[in-house]
N, C-alpha and C positions, 0 to 999 in steps of 0.2 A: 504494500500500500504506500502511496506517496506520502511524504511528510505532512503536507497540508491536509491530505485526506485523513491521516491519523489524528491530527489536531481537531478536525471537524468531528470525527467519530468520538474522540474523548470529550469534546464539548457537548455533543448530543447525549452521551452517556451521563454526564453530570446533570444535564437538564432532565433526563428521564428519572434519575435518582431523586432530584429535588421534587419533581412532579409526583413520584411515588410517595414521598414523605408527606407532601401537601395533601394528597388524596387520602392517606392514612389518617391524617389529622382531621380532615373533614368527616371521616367515618366515626372518629371519636366524638366529634361535636354533634353528629346526627346519628345516634345509635338506632339501629333498626330493631324495633320491638314488635315482633309478630307472634310471640308466644313460643318460638323455637329457639332455645338457648344456643348461642354460638353462630347463628346465621348472620352473616354480614353481607353488605353489598359487594365487597371485593373490588372496590374502585382502583386500588393500587395495582391490581393485576393488569390494568390497562397498560401501565408503564412497562411491566414485565413482558407482556405479550408483544408490545411494539419493539422492545429490546430484542426479544427472541427473533422476530422477523428481520430486524435491521442487522443485528450483529451475531446471531447464533446463540447456542446454548451456554457457552462459557461466560459470555458477558451477561446473559440473562440470569444465570445462576449467581454471578457476583452481585448483580443488582438486587436480586431477591434476598440474598444473605445480608447485604448491607442495609436494605430497607427494613428487614425484619428485626435485626439487632438494634438499629437506631430507633425504630418505632417502639420496640419493646422497652428500651431504656427511657425513652421520652414519655410514652403514654401507657405503658403496660407493666409487665413484670416478667420474671424468669419463666414462669409457666406459660405465659403468652408466647414467649420466644420459642420454647420447646414445641408447643403445638403448631405454631406457624412454620417453623423450620421443617417439621415432619410433613406437614401438608404441602409446603412449597416443593420439597424434594420429590414427592410422588407426583405432584401436579406438573412440575416442569418436565419431568421425565416423560410423562404421558403426552404432554403438549408437544414436546420436541419430536417424539416418535410419530405422532399424528401428522405434524407438519412435514417431517422428512418423508413420510409415505406418499405425500402428494395427493392423497385421497380426501383431504379435509380442507374446508375453507377456514378463514379466520374464526368464523362462528363455531364451526365444529371443533377446532383446536381449543378454543376457549371453553366450550362446554365440557369437553373431556378433561381439561385442566381443572375446572371448577369441581367436577364430580370427584376426581382423584384427590384433590386438595381436601375435600370433606372426608373422603375415605381415610386418608393419611392421618388426619386429626382424630378421627374416630378410633383407629387402631391404637394410637398412642394413648388416648383417653382410656380405652379399655384395659391397656397394660398398666397404666398408672393407678387406676382404681381397682384393678384386678377383677373386672366384671365384664364378661363377654355379653352380658345381657344388654349392654349399651347398643348393640348392633340392631336392635328393634327400631332404633332411631334413624337408621340409614335411609329408609324410603323418604322420610321428610327431608333429610339432607340431600338426597338425590334430586328431589323436586326443586329445592332451593338452588342447588348447583346448576341445574339445567336452565332455570329462569335467569339467574344472575350471570351465568356463563354466556348465555345467548346475548344478553344486554352488553356485556363487556366485549364479546366477540364482534358485535355490530359496530361498537365504538372503535375498536381496534382497526377494523377494515376501513372505516371512514377516516381515521387519522392517517393510516398508511397511504390512502389515496392522495392526501394533500401534502405529503412530505416531498421535499425536493428530490429529484432523481439522483443527484450527486450523493445525498445522504443514504439513499436506499441501496447504493452500491458500495457502502462502506464496511462490508463484513470483514471480520478478522480473517 
């Protein structure tokens, strides 16, 4: 990659990280209360998906880890960091594989990522509390993941359409 291209990619990465932190803060200010504990809008995943499409899985993983740790220290706690990291690891893996397959649009990649994020958090929660009975909760999380994942996927597709071509070719 050209030197100027690397500078632009680094600047875009920094902007995406700032956006992810801002969107995480917005979620803290506007908690979603629909009677299903743990369900969130997942707005910060917009930045992660855009990063995945622009720069690939390595930078998307870095962005996710940085966002989760910073958000956890700023607005949450160690438990929130643990749950978020587990969900993000499974989510990003599923999203990257779906994207690489070429058989999924941004919407499909996002929905898969959201569903696997919820599954990852549910697995860790069941291990922490040592109760597999928590999995009865998965159908509700599946529904929430599909709805919110679709919304974030549509937003991701729209953002990607409006980015400059020079940035869209800035992959690692």
